[in-house]
BAPA-278790 format. One record per atom (N, C-alpha, C): x negated, y, z negated; residue in one letter; residue number from 1. Coordinates in pm, 1 decimal. Layout:
# residues N
<site c1="X" c2="Y" c3="Z" voba="a" tikol="NUM"/>
...
This chain:
# residues 116
<site c1="-73.3" c2="7760.4" c3="-4713.1" voba="x" tikol="1"/>
<site c1="-31.4" c2="7632.0" c3="-4762.8" voba="x" tikol="1"/>
<site c1="-14.1" c2="7535.4" c3="-4645.3" voba="x" tikol="1"/>
<site c1="-75.6" c2="7419.6" c3="-4655.9" voba="x" tikol="2"/>
<site c1="-70.8" c2="7321.8" c3="-4547.8" voba="x" tikol="2"/>
<site c1="58.0" c2="7239.8" c3="-4557.7" voba="x" tikol="2"/>
<site c1="111.0" c2="7207.6" c3="-4442.6" voba="x" tikol="3"/>
<site c1="232.1" c2="7126.1" c3="-4442.2" voba="x" tikol="3"/>
<site c1="192.7" c2="6979.6" c3="-4424.3" voba="x" tikol="3"/>
<site c1="258.1" c2="6894.8" c3="-4498.4" voba="x" tikol="4"/>
<site c1="230.4" c2="6752.0" c3="-4489.1" voba="x" tikol="4"/>
<site c1="305.2" c2="6694.3" c3="-4369.2" voba="x" tikol="4"/>
<site c1="233.7" c2="6617.2" c3="-4288.8" voba="x" tikol="5"/>
<site c1="299.5" c2="6554.3" c3="-4174.9" voba="x" tikol="5"/>
<site c1="365.1" c2="6425.6" c3="-4221.6" voba="x" tikol="5"/>
<site c1="488.7" c2="6410.6" c3="-4184.3" voba="x" tikol="6"/>
<site c1="563.3" c2="6292.8" c3="-4225.3" voba="x" tikol="6"/>
<site c1="542.1" c2="6181.7" c3="-4122.5" voba="x" tikol="6"/>
<site c1="503.4" c2="6063.1" c3="-4170.8" voba="x" tikol="7"/>
<site c1="478.3" c2="5949.5" c3="-4083.8" voba="x" tikol="7"/>
<site c1="609.2" c2="5878.2" c3="-4054.1" voba="x" tikol="7"/>
<site c1="624.3" c2="5833.7" c3="-3930.8" voba="x" tikol="8"/>
<site c1="743.9" c2="5759.2" c3="-3893.3" voba="x" tikol="8"/>
<site c1="740.3" c2="5620.6" c3="-3955.3" voba="x" tikol="8"/>
<site c1="855.8" c2="5571.0" c3="-3993.8" voba="x" tikol="9"/>
<site c1="863.9" c2="5436.1" c3="-4048.2" voba="x" tikol="9"/>
<site c1="832.9" c2="5335.4" c3="-3938.2" voba="x" tikol="9"/>
<site c1="756.3" c2="5233.4" c3="-3973.7" voba="x" tikol="10"/>
<site c1="716.2" c2="5132.8" c3="-3876.9" voba="x" tikol="10"/>
<site c1="830.8" c2="5036.1" c3="-3854.0" voba="x" tikol="10"/>
<site c1="861.1" c2="5008.0" c3="-3730.6" voba="x" tikol="11"/>
<site c1="966.1" c2="4913.5" c3="-3693.7" voba="x" tikol="11"/>
<site c1="900.5" c2="4797.2" c3="-3619.5" voba="x" tikol="11"/>
<site c1="902.3" c2="4679.4" c3="-3680.9" voba="x" tikol="12"/>
<site c1="841.6" c2="4561.3" c3="-3619.9" voba="x" tikol="12"/>
<site c1="933.3" c2="4505.1" c3="-3512.5" voba="x" tikol="12"/>
<site c1="873.3" c2="4460.6" c3="-3403.0" voba="x" tikol="13"/>
<site c1="950.8" c2="4399.2" c3="-3296.1" voba="x" tikol="13"/>
<site c1="952.0" c2="4248.3" c3="-3316.6" voba="x" tikol="13"/>
<site c1="1065.6" c2="4182.7" c3="-3292.9" voba="x" tikol="14"/>
<site c1="1069.5" c2="4037.4" c3="-3311.5" voba="x" tikol="14"/>
<site c1="985.0" c2="3965.2" c3="-3207.2" voba="x" tikol="14"/>
<site c1="921.3" c2="3858.3" c3="-3249.8" voba="x" tikol="15"/>
<site c1="835.0" c2="3780.8" c3="-3160.2" voba="x" tikol="15"/>
<site c1="916.1" c2="3671.0" c3="-3092.2" voba="x" tikol="15"/>
<site c1="880.1" c2="3640.8" c3="-2967.5" voba="x" tikol="16"/>
<site c1="949.6" c2="3533.7" c3="-2894.7" voba="x" tikol="16"/>
<site c1="897.6" c2="3395.5" c3="-2934.3" voba="x" tikol="16"/>
<site c1="775.0" c2="3390.2" c3="-2985.8" voba="x" tikol="17"/>
<site c1="717.0" c2="3265.5" c3="-3034.7" voba="x" tikol="17"/>
<site c1="644.9" c2="3296.1" c3="-3166.6" voba="x" tikol="17"/>
<site c1="615.2" c2="3194.9" c3="-3247.1" voba="x" tikol="18"/>
<site c1="548.2" c2="3221.2" c3="-3373.9" voba="x" tikol="18"/>
<site c1="415.5" c2="3295.5" c3="-3354.1" voba="x" tikol="18"/>
<site c1="392.4" c2="3395.9" c3="-3437.5" voba="x" tikol="19"/>
<site c1="269.8" c2="3476.9" c3="-3426.0" voba="x" tikol="19"/>
<site c1="150.3" c2="3402.7" c3="-3484.2" voba="x" tikol="19"/>
<site c1="36.0" c2="3424.1" c3="-3422.8" voba="x" tikol="20"/>
<site c1="-87.6" c2="3366.8" c3="-3474.8" voba="x" tikol="20"/>
<site c1="-141.2" c2="3459.0" c3="-3585.2" voba="x" tikol="20"/>
<site c1="-243.2" c2="3412.2" c3="-3653.7" voba="x" tikol="21"/>
<site c1="-302.4" c2="3490.6" c3="-3761.8" voba="x" tikol="21"/>
<site c1="-358.7" c2="3622.3" c3="-3709.2" voba="x" tikol="21"/>
<site c1="-425.2" c2="3619.5" c3="-3594.4" voba="x" tikol="22"/>
<site c1="-483.9" c2="3741.5" c3="-3538.9" voba="x" tikol="22"/>
<site c1="-376.3" c2="3840.1" c3="-3492.8" voba="x" tikol="22"/>
<site c1="-261.4" c2="3787.8" c3="-3445.0" voba="x" tikol="23"/>
<site c1="-153.4" c2="3877.5" c3="-3405.8" voba="x" tikol="23"/>
<site c1="-91.6" c2="3947.0" c3="-3526.5" voba="x" tikol="23"/>
<site c1="-78.2" c2="3874.6" c3="-3637.1" voba="x" tikol="24"/>
<site c1="-25.5" c2="3935.3" c3="-3759.6" voba="x" tikol="24"/>
<site c1="-120.6" c2="4042.0" c3="-3810.6" voba="x" tikol="24"/>
<site c1="-249.8" c2="4013.3" c3="-3807.7" voba="x" tikol="25"/>
<site c1="-348.7" c2="4111.6" c3="-3853.0" voba="x" tikol="25"/>
<site c1="-346.1" c2="4234.4" c3="-3762.9" voba="x" tikol="25"/>
<site c1="-333.8" c2="4214.2" c3="-3631.3" voba="x" tikol="26"/>
<site c1="-327.1" c2="4327.6" c3="-3538.2" voba="x" tikol="26"/>
<site c1="-203.3" c2="4413.4" c3="-3563.7" voba="x" tikol="26"/>
<site c1="-89.3" c2="4351.0" c3="-3594.4" voba="x" tikol="27"/>
<site c1="32.1" c2="4426.8" c3="-3627.4" voba="x" tikol="27"/>
<site c1="11.5" c2="4510.8" c3="-3753.1" voba="x" tikol="27"/>
<site c1="-53.8" c2="4450.6" c3="-3853.8" voba="x" tikol="28"/>
<site c1="-79.1" c2="4523.2" c3="-3978.5" voba="x" tikol="28"/>
<site c1="-174.6" c2="4640.0" c3="-3955.9" voba="x" tikol="28"/>
<site c1="-273.0" c2="4620.6" c3="-3869.1" voba="x" tikol="29"/>
<site c1="-367.9" c2="4727.6" c3="-3838.4" voba="x" tikol="29"/>
<site c1="-296.3" c2="4845.0" c3="-3772.1" voba="x" tikol="29"/>
<site c1="-209.9" c2="4816.9" c3="-3675.9" voba="x" tikol="30"/>
<site c1="-141.0" c2="4925.9" c3="-3605.6" voba="x" tikol="30"/>
<site c1="-38.9" c2="4995.6" c3="-3694.4" voba="x" tikol="30"/>
<site c1="23.5" c2="4922.1" c3="-3784.9" voba="x" tikol="31"/>
<site c1="127.4" c2="4984.5" c3="-3867.1" voba="x" tikol="31"/>
<site c1="70.6" c2="5064.9" c3="-3983.1" voba="x" tikol="31"/>
<site c1="-43.6" c2="5022.2" c3="-4040.2" voba="x" tikol="32"/>
<site c1="-96.4" c2="5089.5" c3="-4158.6" voba="x" tikol="32"/>
<site c1="-205.0" c2="5191.2" c3="-4128.8" voba="x" tikol="32"/>
<site c1="-274.6" c2="5173.3" c3="-4018.8" voba="x" tikol="33"/>
<site c1="-385.6" c2="5263.3" c3="-3989.4" voba="x" tikol="33"/>
<site c1="-514.8" c2="5221.0" c3="-4056.3" voba="x" tikol="33"/>
<site c1="-515.4" c2="5108.6" c3="-4125.6" voba="x" tikol="34"/>
<site c1="-637.2" c2="5057.0" c3="-4187.0" voba="x" tikol="34"/>
<site c1="-722.2" c2="4988.2" c3="-4080.6" voba="x" tikol="34"/>
<site c1="-847.4" c2="4964.6" c3="-4114.9" voba="x" tikol="35"/>
<site c1="-933.2" c2="4891.7" c3="-4022.0" voba="x" tikol="35"/>
<site c1="-903.9" c2="4742.6" c3="-4032.0" voba="x" tikol="35"/>
<site c1="-951.1" c2="4669.0" c3="-3932.7" voba="x" tikol="36"/>
<site c1="-928.2" c2="4524.3" c3="-3930.4" voba="x" tikol="36"/>
<site c1="-993.0" c2="4456.7" c3="-4050.8" voba="x" tikol="36"/>
<site c1="-1113.4" c2="4499.5" c3="-4087.5" voba="x" tikol="37"/>
<site c1="-1183.2" c2="4439.9" c3="-4201.6" voba="x" tikol="37"/>
<site c1="-1106.3" c2="4463.0" c3="-4331.6" voba="x" tikol="37"/>
<site c1="-1046.5" c2="4580.6" c3="-4346.5" voba="x" tikol="38"/>
<site c1="-970.1" c2="4609.5" c3="-4466.9" voba="x" tikol="38"/>
<site c1="-846.3" c2="4521.2" c3="-4476.8" voba="x" tikol="38"/>
<site c1="-776.7" c2="4502.6" c3="-4364.6" voba="x" tikol="39"/>
<site c1="-657.0" c2="4418.6" c3="-4364.1" voba="x" tikol="39"/>
<site c1="-693.8" c2="4273.3" c3="-4393.5" voba="x" tikol="39"/>
<site c1="-802.4" c2="4224.8" c3="-4334.0" voba="x" tikol="40"/>
<site c1="-846.4" c2="4087.5" c3="-4358.0" voba="x" tikol="40"/>
<site c1="-883.7" c2="4069.3" c3="-4504.8" voba="x" tikol="40"/>
<site c1="-948.8" c2="4168.5" c3="-4565.7" voba="x" tikol="41"/>
<site c1="-986.2" c2="4156.4" c3="-4706.6" voba="x" tikol="41"/>
<site c1="-863.1" c2="4155.2" c3="-4796.6" voba="x" tikol="41"/>
<site c1="-757.5" c2="4227.9" c3="-4759.5" voba="x" tikol="42"/>
<site c1="-633.0" c2="4224.9" c3="-4837.3" voba="x" tikol="42"/>
<site c1="-571.3" c2="4085.3" c3="-4831.7" voba="x" tikol="42"/>
<site c1="-565.4" c2="4025.8" c3="-4712.0" voba="x" tikol="43"/>
<site c1="-509.1" c2="3891.6" c3="-4699.1" voba="x" tikol="43"/>
<site c1="-594.0" c2="3788.1" c3="-4772.2" voba="x" tikol="43"/>
<site c1="-725.9" c2="3803.1" c3="-4767.8" voba="x" tikol="44"/>
<site c1="-814.1" c2="3710.6" c3="-4839.2" voba="x" tikol="44"/>
<site c1="-793.8" c2="3720.7" c3="-4989.8" voba="x" tikol="44"/>
<site c1="-777.9" c2="3843.1" c3="-5039.9" voba="x" tikol="45"/>
<site c1="-754.4" c2="3862.4" c3="-5182.6" voba="x" tikol="45"/>
<site c1="-621.4" c2="3801.4" c3="-5224.4" voba="x" tikol="45"/>
<site c1="-517.2" c2="3820.4" c3="-5143.9" voba="x" tikol="46"/>
<site c1="-387.5" c2="3760.0" c3="-5174.0" voba="x" tikol="46"/>
<site c1="-396.9" c2="3607.3" c3="-5177.5" voba="x" tikol="46"/>
<site c1="-473.3" c2="3550.4" c3="-5085.0" voba="x" tikol="47"/>
<site c1="-490.9" c2="3405.9" c3="-5081.8" voba="x" tikol="47"/>
<site c1="-562.0" c2="3357.5" c3="-5208.1" voba="x" tikol="47"/>
<site c1="-664.4" c2="3429.0" c3="-5250.4" voba="x" tikol="48"/>
<site c1="-738.5" c2="3390.1" c3="-5370.2" voba="x" tikol="48"/>
<site c1="-651.7" c2="3399.2" c3="-5495.1" voba="x" tikol="48"/>
<site c1="-569.1" c2="3502.4" c3="-5503.8" voba="x" tikol="49"/>
<site c1="-479.3" c2="3517.3" c3="-5618.5" voba="x" tikol="49"/>
<site c1="-377.2" c2="3404.4" c3="-5620.7" voba="x" tikol="49"/>
<site c1="-323.6" c2="3369.5" c3="-5503.3" voba="x" tikol="50"/>
<site c1="-225.5" c2="3262.3" c3="-5494.5" voba="x" tikol="50"/>
<site c1="-286.6" c2="3128.8" c3="-5534.9" voba="x" tikol="50"/>
<site c1="-406.5" c2="3100.9" c3="-5487.3" voba="x" tikol="51"/>
<site c1="-473.9" c2="2975.2" c3="-5521.4" voba="x" tikol="51"/>
<site c1="-503.4" c2="2969.6" c3="-5670.6" voba="x" tikol="51"/>
<site c1="-543.5" c2="3081.9" c3="-5729.7" voba="x" tikol="52"/>
<site c1="-572.8" c2="3084.6" c3="-5872.8" voba="x" tikol="52"/>
<site c1="-446.4" c2="3059.2" c3="-5955.0" voba="x" tikol="52"/>
<site c1="-333.8" c2="3117.0" c3="-5914.9" voba="x" tikol="53"/>
<site c1="-209.1" c2="3098.7" c3="-5989.3" voba="x" tikol="53"/>
<site c1="-153.5" c2="2957.5" c3="-5974.2" voba="x" tikol="53"/>
<site c1="-173.6" c2="2895.3" c3="-5858.5" voba="x" tikol="54"/>
<site c1="-121.4" c2="2760.8" c3="-5835.5" voba="x" tikol="54"/>
<site c1="-219.7" c2="2651.2" c3="-5872.9" voba="x" tikol="54"/>
<site c1="-340.9" c2="2688.1" c3="-5910.8" voba="x" tikol="55"/>
<site c1="-443.6" c2="2590.7" c3="-5945.6" voba="x" tikol="55"/>
<site c1="-418.3" c2="2523.9" c3="-6079.1" voba="x" tikol="55"/>
<site c1="-514.9" c2="2442.3" c3="-6123.4" voba="x" tikol="56"/>
<site c1="-499.4" c2="2366.2" c3="-6247.3" voba="x" tikol="56"/>
<site c1="-483.0" c2="2455.3" c3="-6369.4" voba="x" tikol="56"/>
<site c1="-555.4" c2="2566.1" c3="-6376.1" voba="x" tikol="57"/>
<site c1="-549.4" c2="2653.5" c3="-6493.0" voba="x" tikol="57"/>
<site c1="-445.3" c2="2764.5" c3="-6478.2" voba="x" tikol="57"/>
<site c1="-383.3" c2="2774.2" c3="-6361.3" voba="x" tikol="58"/>
<site c1="-285.3" c2="2879.8" c3="-6336.9" voba="x" tikol="58"/>
<site c1="-148.9" c2="2847.5" c3="-6394.7" voba="x" tikol="58"/>
<site c1="-57.5" c2="2942.7" c3="-6382.2" voba="x" tikol="59"/>
<site c1="76.7" c2="2927.6" c3="-6438.4" voba="x" tikol="59"/>
<site c1="166.1" c2="2837.1" c3="-6354.3" voba="x" tikol="59"/>
<site c1="133.3" c2="2815.1" c3="-6227.3" voba="x" tikol="60"/>
<site c1="210.6" c2="2724.6" c3="-6143.4" voba="x" tikol="60"/>
<site c1="308.6" c2="2791.5" c3="-6050.4" voba="x" tikol="60"/>
<site c1="327.6" c2="2923.0" c3="-6061.7" voba="x" tikol="61"/>
<site c1="417.3" c2="2995.1" c3="-5970.8" voba="x" tikol="61"/>
<site c1="350.4" c2="3123.3" c3="-5923.6" voba="x" tikol="61"/>
<site c1="389.5" c2="3168.9" c3="-5805.3" voba="x" tikol="62"/>
<site c1="337.8" c2="3292.8" c3="-5748.6" voba="x" tikol="62"/>
<site c1="452.4" c2="3362.5" c3="-5676.4" voba="x" tikol="62"/>
<site c1="490.4" c2="3480.5" c3="-5723.5" voba="x" tikol="63"/>
<site c1="594.7" c2="3558.7" c3="-5657.2" voba="x" tikol="63"/>
<site c1="526.8" c2="3661.0" c3="-5568.7" voba="x" tikol="63"/>
<site c1="562.2" c2="3657.9" c3="-5441.6" voba="x" tikol="64"/>
<site c1="497.8" c2="3743.7" c3="-5343.4" voba="x" tikol="64"/>
<site c1="587.0" c2="3862.6" c3="-5311.2" voba="x" tikol="64"/>
<site c1="565.0" c2="3973.6" c3="-5377.2" voba="x" tikol="65"/>
<site c1="628.4" c2="4103.1" c3="-5350.7" voba="x" tikol="65"/>
<site c1="780.5" c2="4096.6" c3="-5339.3" voba="x" tikol="65"/>
<site c1="843.9" c2="4010.3" c3="-5413.9" voba="x" tikol="66"/>
<site c1="988.9" c2="4005.8" c3="-5418.8" voba="x" tikol="66"/>
<site c1="1057.4" c2="3938.8" c3="-5302.7" voba="x" tikol="66"/>
<site c1="982.5" c2="3873.4" c3="-5211.7" voba="x" tikol="67"/>
<site c1="1053.9" c2="3808.8" c3="-5102.7" voba="x" tikol="67"/>
<site c1="1032.0" c2="3658.7" c3="-5093.6" voba="x" tikol="67"/>
<site c1="932.1" c2="3605.0" c3="-5160.6" voba="x" tikol="68"/>
<site c1="920.1" c2="3459.4" c3="-5166.2" voba="x" tikol="68"/>
<site c1="852.5" c2="3419.3" c3="-5295.7" voba="x" tikol="68"/>
<site c1="883.6" c2="3296.2" c3="-5339.5" voba="x" tikol="69"/>
<site c1="821.4" c2="3242.1" c3="-5458.6" voba="x" tikol="69"/>
<site c1="760.1" c2="3107.6" c3="-5422.8" voba="x" tikol="69"/>
<site c1="635.0" c2="3091.3" c3="-5455.3" voba="x" tikol="70"/>
<site c1="563.7" c2="2966.2" c3="-5431.1" voba="x" tikol="70"/>
<site c1="545.7" c2="2899.3" c3="-5566.8" voba="x" tikol="70"/>
<site c1="590.8" c2="2775.0" c3="-5578.3" voba="x" tikol="71"/>
<site c1="582.1" c2="2704.6" c3="-5705.7" voba="x" tikol="71"/>
<site c1="519.4" c2="2567.6" c3="-5685.7" voba="x" tikol="71"/>
<site c1="442.6" c2="2525.9" c3="-5784.6" voba="x" tikol="72"/>
<site c1="379.7" c2="2394.7" c3="-5782.0" voba="x" tikol="72"/>
<site c1="461.3" c2="2301.8" c3="-5871.4" voba="x" tikol="72"/>
<site c1="500.3" c2="2186.4" c3="-5818.0" voba="x" tikol="73"/>
<site c1="571.1" c2="2086.8" c3="-5897.7" voba="x" tikol="73"/>
<site c1="487.7" c2="1960.2" c3="-5902.6" voba="x" tikol="73"/>
<site c1="498.6" c2="1887.5" c3="-6011.9" voba="x" tikol="74"/>
<site c1="424.7" c2="1763.0" c3="-6026.3" voba="x" tikol="74"/>
<site c1="522.9" c2="1650.4" c3="-6053.5" voba="x" tikol="74"/>
<site c1="567.6" c2="1579.7" c3="-5948.6" voba="x" tikol="75"/>
<site c1="656.4" c2="1465.4" c3="-5968.7" voba="x" tikol="75"/>
<site c1="584.6" c2="1355.0" c3="-6045.7" voba="x" tikol="75"/>
<site c1="658.6" c2="1283.2" c3="-6129.0" voba="x" tikol="76"/>
<site c1="600.7" c2="1177.7" c3="-6211.7" voba="x" tikol="76"/>
<site c1="566.7" c2="1054.6" c3="-6128.6" voba="x" tikol="76"/>
<site c1="492.0" c2="965.4" c3="-6190.5" voba="x" tikol="77"/>
<site c1="456.2" c2="838.2" c3="-6127.3" voba="x" tikol="77"/>
<site c1="584.0" c2="758.2" c3="-6102.6" voba="x" tikol="77"/>
<site c1="592.4" c2="693.6" c3="-5985.7" voba="x" tikol="78"/>
<site c1="710.9" c2="615.7" c3="-5951.4" voba="x" tikol="78"/>
<site c1="672.8" c2="471.9" c3="-5921.4" voba="x" tikol="78"/>
<site c1="768.1" c2="384.2" c3="-5940.2" voba="x" tikol="79"/>
<site c1="749.3" c2="245.5" c3="-5900.9" voba="x" tikol="79"/>
<site c1="711.1" c2="155.2" c3="-6015.8" voba="x" tikol="79"/>
<site c1="673.8" c2="31.3" c3="-5981.2" voba="x" tikol="80"/>
<site c1="638.6" c2="-67.0" c3="-6081.5" voba="x" tikol="80"/>
<site c1="760.9" c2="-119.2" c3="-6156.0" voba="x" tikol="80"/>
<site c1="878.9" c2="-112.1" c3="-6092.9" voba="x" tikol="81"/>
<site c1="1002.7" c2="-153.6" c3="-6157.2" voba="x" tikol="81"/>
<site c1="1044.4" c2="-291.0" c3="-6105.9" voba="x" tikol="81"/>
<site c1="1120.2" c2="-360.9" c3="-6188.4" voba="x" tikol="82"/>
<site c1="1175.7" c2="-489.1" c3="-6146.0" voba="x" tikol="82"/>
<site c1="1309.9" c2="-463.3" c3="-6078.7" voba="x" tikol="82"/>
<site c1="1326.9" c2="-517.0" c3="-5958.2" voba="x" tikol="83"/>
<site c1="1451.6" c2="-503.3" c3="-5883.8" voba="x" tikol="83"/>
<site c1="1490.4" c2="-638.8" c3="-5827.4" voba="x" tikol="83"/>
<site c1="1615.1" c2="-646.9" c3="-5783.6" voba="x" tikol="84"/>
<site c1="1665.3" c2="-771.1" c3="-5727.5" voba="x" tikol="84"/>
<site c1="1689.8" c2="-751.9" c3="-5578.4" voba="x" tikol="84"/>
<site c1="1635.8" c2="-842.6" c3="-5498.2" voba="x" tikol="85"/>
<site c1="1656.1" c2="-839.3" c3="-5353.7" voba="x" tikol="85"/>
<site c1="1802.4" c2="-876.5" c3="-5325.3" voba="x" tikol="85"/>
<site c1="1880.8" c2="-788.4" c3="-5258.2" voba="x" tikol="86"/>
<site c1="2022.5" c2="-818.2" c3="-5237.5" voba="x" tikol="86"/>
<site c1="2047.1" c2="-935.4" c3="-5142.2" voba="x" tikol="86"/>
<site c1="1951.3" c2="-967.3" c3="-5056.9" voba="x" tikol="87"/>
<site c1="1970.9" c2="-1076.6" c3="-4961.5" voba="x" tikol="87"/>
<site c1="1943.2" c2="-1213.3" c3="-5023.6" voba="x" tikol="87"/>
<site c1="1832.2" c2="-1222.9" c3="-5096.6" voba="x" tikol="88"/>
<site c1="1792.8" c2="-1353.2" c3="-5151.4" voba="x" tikol="88"/>
<site c1="1830.8" c2="-1369.4" c3="-5297.3" voba="x" tikol="88"/>
<site c1="1850.0" c2="-1259.5" c3="-5369.2" voba="x" tikol="89"/>
<site c1="1881.7" c2="-1267.2" c3="-5511.5" voba="x" tikol="89"/>
<site c1="1759.5" c2="-1284.1" c3="-5598.9" voba="x" tikol="89"/>
<site c1="1640.1" c2="-1284.1" c3="-5539.2" voba="x" tikol="90"/>
<site c1="1517.3" c2="-1301.0" c3="-5616.9" voba="x" tikol="90"/>
<site c1="1473.4" c2="-1166.7" c3="-5673.9" voba="x" tikol="90"/>
<site c1="1406.1" c2="-1174.4" c3="-5787.7" voba="x" tikol="91"/>
<site c1="1355.2" c2="-1054.6" c3="-5853.6" voba="x" tikol="91"/>
<site c1="1215.6" c2="-1023.8" c3="-5800.4" voba="x" tikol="91"/>
<site c1="1188.4" c2="-894.3" c3="-5779.3" voba="x" tikol="92"/>
<site c1="1055.2" c2="-853.4" c3="-5732.9" voba="x" tikol="92"/>
<site c1="1016.5" c2="-722.6" c3="-5800.2" voba="x" tikol="92"/>
<site c1="887.5" c2="-691.1" c3="-5793.7" voba="x" tikol="93"/>
<site c1="835.9" c2="-568.3" c3="-5854.4" voba="x" tikol="93"/>
<site c1="796.9" c2="-472.5" c3="-5742.4" voba="x" tikol="93"/>
<site c1="844.0" c2="-347.8" c3="-5750.6" voba="x" tikol="94"/>
<site c1="814.9" c2="-249.1" c3="-5646.7" voba="x" tikol="94"/>
<site c1="671.6" c2="-198.6" c3="-5661.2" voba="x" tikol="94"/>
<site c1="617.2" c2="-148.5" c3="-5550.9" voba="x" tikol="95"/>
<site c1="482.8" c2="-92.1" c3="-5554.0" voba="x" tikol="95"/>
<site c1="487.0" c2="42.0" c3="-5626.9" voba="x" tikol="95"/>
<site c1="386.7" c2="69.7" c3="-5707.4" voba="x" tikol="96"/>
<site c1="384.4" c2="195.7" c3="-5780.7" voba="x" tikol="96"/>
<site c1="313.2" c2="302.7" c3="-5699.5" voba="x" tikol="96"/>
<site c1="363.3" c2="424.9" c3="-5710.3" voba="x" tikol="97"/>
<site c1="302.2" c2="539.8" c3="-5644.2" voba="x" tikol="97"/>
<site c1="252.1" c2="635.1" c3="-5752.5" voba="x" tikol="97"/>
<site c1="132.1" c2="687.6" c3="-5738.4" voba="x" tikol="98"/>
<site c1="78.6" c2="775.4" c3="-5842.6" voba="x" tikol="98"/>
<site c1="147.5" c2="911.4" c3="-5842.7" voba="x" tikol="98"/>
<site c1="129.6" c2="983.9" c3="-5952.1" voba="x" tikol="99"/>
<site c1="182.9" c2="1119.4" c3="-5960.8" voba="x" tikol="99"/>
<site c1="111.1" c2="1207.7" c3="-5859.2" voba="x" tikol="99"/>
<site c1="182.1" c2="1304.6" c3="-5803.9" voba="x" tikol="100"/>
<site c1="122.9" c2="1391.9" c3="-5702.8" voba="x" tikol="100"/>
<site c1="162.0" c2="1536.6" c3="-5730.4" voba="x" tikol="100"/>
<site c1="101.8" c2="1627.2" c3="-5655.4" voba="x" tikol="101"/>
<site c1="135.0" c2="1769.4" c3="-5666.5" voba="x" tikol="101"/>
<site c1="196.7" c2="1815.3" c3="-5535.5" voba="x" tikol="101"/>
<site c1="305.8" c2="1889.4" c3="-5545.1" voba="x" tikol="102"/>
<site c1="372.2" c2="1942.8" c3="-5426.5" voba="x" tikol="102"/>
<site c1="389.6" c2="2092.7" c3="-5443.4" voba="x" tikol="102"/>
<site c1="386.7" c2="2163.5" c3="-5329.9" voba="x" tikol="103"/>
<site c1="406.5" c2="2308.3" c3="-5331.7" voba="x" tikol="103"/>
<site c1="539.4" c2="2338.8" c3="-5266.0" voba="x" tikol="103"/>
<site c1="623.6" c2="2412.6" c3="-5334.4" voba="x" tikol="104"/>
<site c1="755.7" c2="2450.2" c3="-5283.5" voba="x" tikol="104"/>
<site c1="758.0" c2="2601.0" c3="-5260.6" voba="x" tikol="104"/>
<site c1="813.7" c2="2641.8" c3="-5146.7" voba="x" tikol="105"/>
<site c1="828.3" c2="2784.1" c3="-5116.0" voba="x" tikol="105"/>
<site c1="977.1" c2="2814.6" c3="-5109.4" voba="x" tikol="105"/>
<site c1="1018.3" c2="2919.2" c3="-5181.0" voba="x" tikol="106"/>
<site c1="1159.8" c2="2953.9" c3="-5188.2" voba="x" tikol="106"/>
<site c1="1175.8" c2="3102.0" c3="-5157.7" voba="x" tikol="106"/>
<site c1="1273.4" c2="3134.1" c3="-5074.1" voba="x" tikol="107"/>
<site c1="1300.9" c2="3275.0" c3="-5042.1" voba="x" tikol="107"/>
<site c1="1378.2" c2="3337.4" c3="-5156.8" voba="x" tikol="107"/>
<site c1="1339.5" c2="3457.9" c3="-5195.5" voba="x" tikol="108"/>
<site c1="1407.8" c2="3527.6" c3="-5303.3" voba="x" tikol="108"/>
<site c1="1522.5" c2="3612.3" c3="-5248.7" voba="x" tikol="108"/>
<site c1="1600.6" c2="3667.5" c3="-5339.4" voba="x" tikol="109"/>
<site c1="1725.1" c2="3736.1" c3="-5303.1" voba="x" tikol="109"/>
<site c1="1701.2" c2="3855.2" c3="-5210.1" voba="x" tikol="109"/>
<site c1="1600.1" c2="3935.2" c3="-5237.2" voba="x" tikol="110"/>
<site c1="1577.1" c2="4054.6" c3="-5154.1" voba="x" tikol="110"/>
<site c1="1542.6" c2="4017.2" c3="-5011.3" voba="x" tikol="110"/>
<site c1="1471.7" c2="3907.7" c3="-4993.0" voba="x" tikol="111"/>
<site c1="1434.6" c2="3862.8" c3="-4859.0" voba="x" tikol="111"/>
<site c1="1556.1" c2="3810.4" c3="-4783.4" voba="x" tikol="111"/>
<site c1="1639.3" c2="3730.6" c3="-4850.2" voba="x" tikol="112"/>
<site c1="1756.0" c2="3675.1" c3="-4784.7" voba="x" tikol="112"/>
<site c1="1858.0" c2="3783.6" c3="-4749.0" voba="x" tikol="112"/>
<site c1="1862.6" c2="3891.0" c3="-4826.5" voba="x" tikol="113"/>
<site c1="1953.7" c2="4000.9" c3="-4794.6" voba="x" tikol="113"/>
<site c1="1912.8" c2="4071.5" c3="-4664.8" voba="x" tikol="113"/>
<site c1="1784.0" c2="4081.3" c3="-4637.4" voba="x" tikol="114"/>
<site c1="1737.4" c2="4146.1" c3="-4515.2" voba="x" tikol="114"/>
<site c1="1763.0" c2="4060.4" c3="-4392.2" voba="x" tikol="114"/>
<site c1="1762.7" c2="3928.3" c3="-4407.8" voba="x" tikol="115"/>
<site c1="1779.0" c2="3840.0" c3="-4293.3" voba="x" tikol="115"/>
<site c1="1925.1" c2="3824.4" c3="-4255.1" voba="x" tikol="115"/>
<site c1="2012.5" c2="3811.1" c3="-4351.3" voba="x" tikol="116"/>
<site c1="2155.0" c2="3785.0" c3="-4323.5" voba="x" tikol="116"/>
<site c1="2226.1" c2="3907.6" c3="-4275.7" voba="x" tikol="116"/>
């Protein structure tokens, strides 16, 4: 009967400056034992899933493995209102701004528990 070798848990070292994309991929390669192409394909697939969920036909939110949530919000059109200038007392109309799409990223509870 063969004995299973137990793998040591990977411990990431903190970076002194923000990591580049290639440094993150290299860390994933060393920790998982996968090839570089496999790790890149995983990240590409995650990106495609996120874009599909946040796109026009998607649900508008993407939860990433319990540590962050990416949500798309659509603020309404603003402006075109009548206001009074406090200095002169004259009435004027504000410039209107069209509706836009914004992406919000929020840390979830499990992620914040690990950091604090």
